[in-house]
C-alpha positions as CSV (number, residue, x, y, z in Angstrom):
1,M,0.0,0.0,0.0
2,K,1.3,3.5,-0.9
3,P,1.8,5.5,2.3
4,A,-0.8,8.3,2.4
5,I,-1.8,8.9,6.1
6,T,-0.2,11.9,7.7
7,R,-2.2,11.9,10.9
8,L,-3.7,9.2,13.2
9,A,-5.7,9.6,16.4
10,L,-6.4,7.0,19.1
11,S,-9.0,7.7,21.8
12,L,-7.6,5.8,24.8
13,V,-10.2,6.4,27.5
14,D,-13.5,8.2,27.6
15,Y,-13.2,9.5,31.2
16,C,-11.2,12.2,32.9
17,N,-9.7,13.1,36.3
18,I,-10.8,16.7,36.2
19,N,-14.3,18.3,35.9
20,C,-14.1,21.2,33.4
21,K,-17.0,23.6,33.6
22,Y,-17.2,23.8,29.8
23,C,-16.4,20.3,28.7
24,F,-18.0,20.0,25.3
25,L,-18.1,16.2,25.6
26,D,-19.5,16.2,29.2
27,I,-16.9,13.6,30.1
28,K,-17.3,11.8,33.5
29,N,-14.7,10.5,35.9
30,K,-15.5,6.8,35.1
31,G,-15.8,5.0,31.8
32,D,-14.2,2.7,29.3
33,Q,-10.7,2.3,27.9
34,I,-9.4,1.0,24.6
35,N,-8.6,-2.7,24.3
36,F,-4.8,-2.8,24.2
37,D,-4.6,-5.7,21.8
38,H,-7.1,-4.0,19.4
39,A,-5.0,-0.8,19.4
40,V,-1.8,-2.8,18.6
41,K,-3.5,-4.7,15.8
42,F,-4.7,-1.4,14.3
43,I,-1.2,0.2,14.6
44,E,0.3,-2.9,12.9
45,Y,-2.3,-3.0,10.2
46,I,-2.1,0.7,9.3
47,A,1.7,1.1,9.5
48,P,2.3,0.4,5.8
49,R,-0.1,3.3,4.9
50,V,1.5,5.8,7.3
51,R,4.0,8.4,6.0
52,P,7.3,9.1,7.7
53,R,7.0,11.7,10.5
54,A,3.2,11.3,10.7
55,V,1.5,12.9,13.7
56,V,-0.1,10.4,16.1
57,N,-2.6,12.1,18.5
58,L,-3.4,10.2,21.7
59,T,-6.6,11.6,23.0
60,G,-9.6,10.9,25.3
61,G,-10.9,11.7,27.8
62,E,-7.6,12.1,29.5
63,P,-5.2,9.8,27.7
64,T,-2.6,9.8,30.5
65,L,-5.0,7.7,32.6
66,Y,-4.6,4.8,30.2
67,P,-2.8,2.1,32.2
68,K,-0.8,0.9,29.1
69,L,0.1,4.3,27.7
70,L,3.9,3.7,27.8
71,P,3.9,0.3,26.1
72,L,1.5,1.6,23.5
73,I,3.8,4.6,22.7
74,K,6.8,2.3,22.4
75,I,4.9,0.1,19.9
76,I,4.0,3.2,17.8
77,K,7.6,4.3,17.8
78,E,8.6,0.8,16.6
79,E,6.0,0.5,13.9
80,F,6.1,4.0,12.4
81,L,9.0,5.8,10.9
82,D,10.0,8.8,13.1
83,P,6.4,9.6,14.3
84,T,5.5,12.8,16.1
85,I,3.5,11.5,19.1
86,M,1.2,14.2,20.5
87,I,-0.6,13.6,23.8
88,N,-3.7,15.8,24.2
89,T,-3.7,16.2,28.0
90,N,-5.1,18.3,30.8
91,G,-1.6,18.3,32.4
92,V,-2.7,16.6,35.6
93,L,-0.3,13.7,35.6
94,S,2.3,12.4,38.1
95,E,5.9,13.4,38.2
96,K,6.9,9.8,37.4
97,L,4.7,9.5,34.4
98,L,5.9,12.9,33.1
99,D,9.5,11.8,33.4
100,D,8.8,8.6,31.5
101,L,7.0,10.5,28.7
102,L,9.8,13.0,28.4
103,E,12.3,10.2,28.1
104,L,10.2,8.8,25.2
105,K,10.4,12.3,23.6
106,V,6.7,12.7,23.1
107,N,5.0,16.0,22.5
108,F,2.3,17.6,24.7
109,Y,-0.8,19.5,23.7
110,M,-1.8,20.7,27.1
111,T,-4.7,22.9,28.1
112,F,-4.0,25.7,30.6
113,E,-6.4,28.7,31.0
114,G,-3.8,31.5,31.2
115,L,-3.8,32.4,34.9
116,P,-3.9,30.1,38.0
117,E,-7.2,31.5,39.4
118,I,-9.0,31.0,36.1
119,Q,-7.5,27.5,35.7
120,D,-8.7,26.6,39.2
121,F,-12.2,27.9,38.5
122,E,-12.7,26.5,35.0
123,R,-10.8,23.2,35.3
124,P,-11.2,21.9,38.9
125,F,-10.8,18.4,40.2
126,H,-14.1,16.4,40.7
127,D,-14.0,17.4,44.4
128,G,-13.8,21.1,43.5
129,G,-10.1,21.5,44.3
130,G,-7.8,23.5,42.0
131,T,-5.6,22.0,39.3
132,S,-3.3,24.9,38.6
133,K,-0.4,24.0,40.9
134,I,0.3,20.6,39.4
135,V,-0.3,21.8,35.8
136,I,2.0,24.8,36.2
137,E,4.8,22.5,37.7
138,N,4.4,20.1,34.7
139,I,4.5,23.0,32.2
140,K,7.7,24.3,33.8
141,K,9.3,20.9,33.8
142,I,8.6,20.3,30.1
143,C,9.9,23.7,29.2
144,E,13.1,23.1,31.1
145,V,13.7,19.9,29.1
146,D,12.5,21.2,25.7
147,P,9.9,24.0,25.3
148,N,9.3,23.0,21.7
149,K,7.8,19.7,23.0
150,L,4.9,21.7,24.5
151,M,1.9,23.4,22.8
152,V,-0.3,25.2,25.4
153,R,-4.0,25.3,24.4
154,F,-5.6,28.5,25.7
155,N,-9.3,29.1,25.4
156,I,-10.5,32.6,24.9
157,S,-13.6,33.1,27.1
158,K,-15.5,36.1,28.5
159,N,-13.7,36.0,31.8
160,K,-10.3,36.4,30.0
161,V,-11.3,39.3,27.8
162,G,-9.0,42.3,28.7
163,K,-6.4,40.1,30.3
164,H,-4.3,39.4,27.2
165,K,-1.2,41.2,28.6
166,E,-1.4,39.5,32.0
167,I,-1.9,36.1,30.5
168,T,0.9,36.5,28.0
169,E,3.4,37.5,30.7
170,F,2.4,34.6,32.9
171,L,2.8,32.1,30.1
172,L,6.2,33.5,29.3
173,S,7.2,33.3,33.0
174,L,6.6,29.5,32.8
175,G,8.9,29.1,29.8
176,V,6.1,28.6,27.3
177,K,7.1,29.2,23.7
178,R,4.0,28.0,21.7
179,V,0.3,28.7,22.2
180,S,-2.7,27.4,20.4
181,S,-5.8,29.6,20.9
182,A,-9.3,28.4,20.7
183,Y,-12.8,29.3,22.0
184,L,-15.2,27.8,24.5
185,T,-18.2,26.4,22.7
186,K,-21.9,26.1,23.6
187,L,-21.7,22.3,23.6
188,G,-21.9,19.8,26.5
189,R,-21.4,21.7,29.8
190,G,-20.6,24.7,27.8
191,K,-24.3,25.1,27.0
192,T,-24.8,26.5,30.6
193,Y,-21.4,28.0,31.3
194,E,-21.7,31.7,31.4
195,N,-18.2,32.5,30.0
196,A,-18.6,30.3,26.9
197,D,-19.6,32.7,24.1
198,P,-17.5,32.4,21.0
199,L,-19.4,35.0,19.0
200,Y,-18.7,37.5,21.7
201,C,-15.1,36.5,22.3
202,I,-14.0,36.5,18.6
203,A,-14.0,40.3,18.7
204,Y,-11.2,40.2,21.2
205,A,-9.1,37.5,19.6
206,P,-6.8,40.0,17.8
207,D,-5.8,41.4,21.2
208,F,-4.4,38.1,22.2
209,Y,-2.9,37.4,18.8
210,R,-1.0,40.7,18.7
211,E,0.2,40.3,22.3
212,F,1.4,36.8,21.7
213,S,3.2,37.8,18.6
214,D,4.7,41.0,20.0
215,K,6.1,39.1,23.0
216,G,7.6,36.3,20.9
217,L,5.0,33.5,21.5
218,S,4.4,31.3,18.5
219,S,0.7,31.2,18.0
220,M,-1.5,28.9,16.0
221,L,-4.1,31.6,15.5
222,K,-2.3,32.5,12.2
223,F,-3.3,30.6,9.1
224,V,-2.5,31.6,5.6
225,P,-4.1,29.4,2.9
226,T,-2.2,28.7,-0.2
227,K,-3.6,30.6,-3.2
228,G,-6.0,28.5,-5.2
229,E,-6.3,25.8,-2.4
230,R,-8.9,25.2,0.3
231,F,-8.2,24.2,3.8
232,A,-9.4,20.7,4.7
233,C,-8.6,18.1,7.3
234,K,-8.5,15.2,4.7
235,A,-10.6,13.0,7.0
236,G,-10.7,9.4,5.9
237,E,-7.9,10.0,3.4
238,K,-4.9,11.4,5.2
239,L,-6.5,11.2,8.6
240,L,-7.9,8.2,10.4
241,A,-8.9,7.6,14.0
242,L,-9.6,4.6,16.3
243,T,-12.4,5.1,18.9
244,V,-12.2,3.9,22.5
245,D,-14.5,1.0,21.5
246,S,-12.3,-0.1,18.5
247,K,-14.2,1.5,15.6
248,I,-12.1,2.9,12.7
249,V,-13.5,6.4,11.9
250,A,-12.7,9.3,9.6
251,C,-12.8,12.0,12.3
252,P,-11.0,12.2,15.7
253,N,-13.9,14.2,17.2
254,L,-15.8,10.9,17.3
255,I,-14.3,9.2,20.4
256,S,-16.8,6.3,20.6
257,S,-19.5,4.6,18.6
258,K,-22.2,6.5,20.6
259,D,-21.0,9.6,18.8
260,L,-21.9,7.9,15.5
261,M,-25.7,8.3,15.9
262,G,-26.7,9.9,12.5
263,R,-23.0,9.9,11.4
264,E,-22.5,6.3,10.4
265,I,-21.0,7.5,7.2
266,F,-17.8,8.2,9.2
267,A,-17.5,4.5,10.3
268,L,-15.0,2.8,8.0
269,G,-14.3,-0.4,9.9
270,E,-13.6,-2.0,13.3
271,V,-11.0,-4.0,15.2
272,S,-11.7,-7.2,17.1
273,D,-9.9,-10.5,16.5
274,E,-8.9,-9.1,13.1
275,V,-8.8,-5.6,11.5
276,Y,-11.7,-5.0,9.1
277,F,-11.5,-1.9,6.9
278,D,-14.3,-1.5,4.4
279,K,-13.0,0.1,1.2
280,T,-16.5,0.6,-0.1
281,R,-17.5,2.6,3.0
282,A,-14.2,4.6,2.7
283,K,-15.1,5.4,-0.9
284,A,-18.7,6.4,0.1
285,F,-17.3,8.7,2.8
286,K,-14.8,10.3,0.4
287,D,-17.6,11.0,-2.1
288,F,-19.7,12.5,0.7
289,A,-16.8,14.7,2.0
290,E,-16.1,16.0,-1.4
291,Q,-19.8,17.0,-2.1
292,V,-19.3,20.4,-0.6
293,P,-22.6,22.4,-0.7
294,T,-22.6,25.4,-3.0
295,S,-23.3,27.7,-0.1
296,C,-20.1,26.5,1.6
297,K,-18.0,27.0,-1.6
298,S,-19.1,30.6,-1.8
299,C,-18.9,31.3,1.9
300,T,-16.4,33.9,3.2
301,A,-15.0,31.4,5.7
302,N,-14.5,28.5,3.2
303,E,-10.8,28.4,3.8
304,L,-11.4,27.6,7.5
305,C,-13.9,24.7,7.4
306,D,-14.2,23.7,3.7
307,G,-17.8,22.6,4.3
308,C,-16.8,20.3,7.2
309,P,-18.5,16.8,6.6
310,L,-18.9,16.4,10.4
311,G,-20.9,19.6,10.5
312,R,-23.1,18.5,7.7
313,T,-24.3,15.5,9.8
314,I,-25.4,17.6,12.8
315,K,-28.9,16.6,13.7
316,D,-30.1,20.3,13.9
317,P,-28.5,21.9,10.8
318,T,-30.3,25.2,11.6
319,K,-28.6,25.5,15.0
320,F,-25.3,24.4,13.4
321,K,-25.5,27.1,10.8
322,K,-26.3,29.7,13.4
323,D,-23.6,28.7,15.9
324,Y,-20.8,27.3,13.8
325,C,-21.1,29.1,10.5
326,E,-21.7,32.5,12.0
327,F,-18.7,32.1,14.2
328,Q,-16.4,31.1,11.2
329,K,-17.6,34.1,9.2
330,A,-17.1,36.4,12.2
331,N,-13.6,34.9,12.6
332,V,-12.6,36.0,9.1
333,R,-14.4,39.3,9.3
334,V,-12.8,40.4,12.6
335,F,-9.3,39.4,11.6
336,K,-9.5,41.1,8.2
337,A,-10.8,44.2,9.9
338,A,-7.8,44.1,12.2
339,G,-5.4,43.8,9.3
340,L,-4.4,40.3,10.4
341,T,-4.4,36.9,8.7
342,L,-5.9,33.7,10.1
């Protein structure tokens, strides 16, 4: 098979050790974990199709809670050629596990909400205690070893508006070099969280972008599309994912088969005693993904979402259009008005 895949995602658990006020998946503190043998079979099966230096995202839930995390990482490193292993983590992990992960030279995509008091409020433990102390210590340790191994995900929310200078200085004081900015959504617990309002917050995003850039923080807010090309994730083609219950899917936002209700087009196979990948379903999904609606092709935000096939399977397309589409259009409008590029 000709290597084509540039990104893989494996959902290792569907539970978490903290209780974020805005969790869009509404994750609990108990749940399921991926079958280790199934994960290994999937890795071995897909290895011939994976390009050198492919990105492998380990997600959840909180992936550092997976009891066989270290053996799984070692297998990925053995099977793939020079992979970039990225752990999407909340940063609440033991010193011993962090040392082991640093020794394996993995990368960390870690969420931290800018300031200790905001982190403790938005991302507490299940008993209500704050998480900032352990997350800050882990950020410092990673940065001492290699700051380029860490990307801090920072969510712009209403309670952070106007604090862009303070947040930037604090991140720099920890040794952070790279930041990925996002927005809290009105999904899951975010539906009732008063500070989750992306359409309000997008107006203030340029403040954070300028401050990050001026102070030397590398930010993933910036995106410049190549002329004549459209931005797309290449789900199902260059991107595949394995859910926590061993389903092969085309989008990493689907962490278990329960997320497939109404989205079965994304299910391309499964792993049990053997790996079953349905080429007919893969072709059907590719055709569906490429059938971008005319309204999306002419949209002012088409470089950002490219008529996202996941979005087109939302049960309430009217609500999706209102929330998601209006936000993407505002994203482009605000940044152009500020003389900045996404």
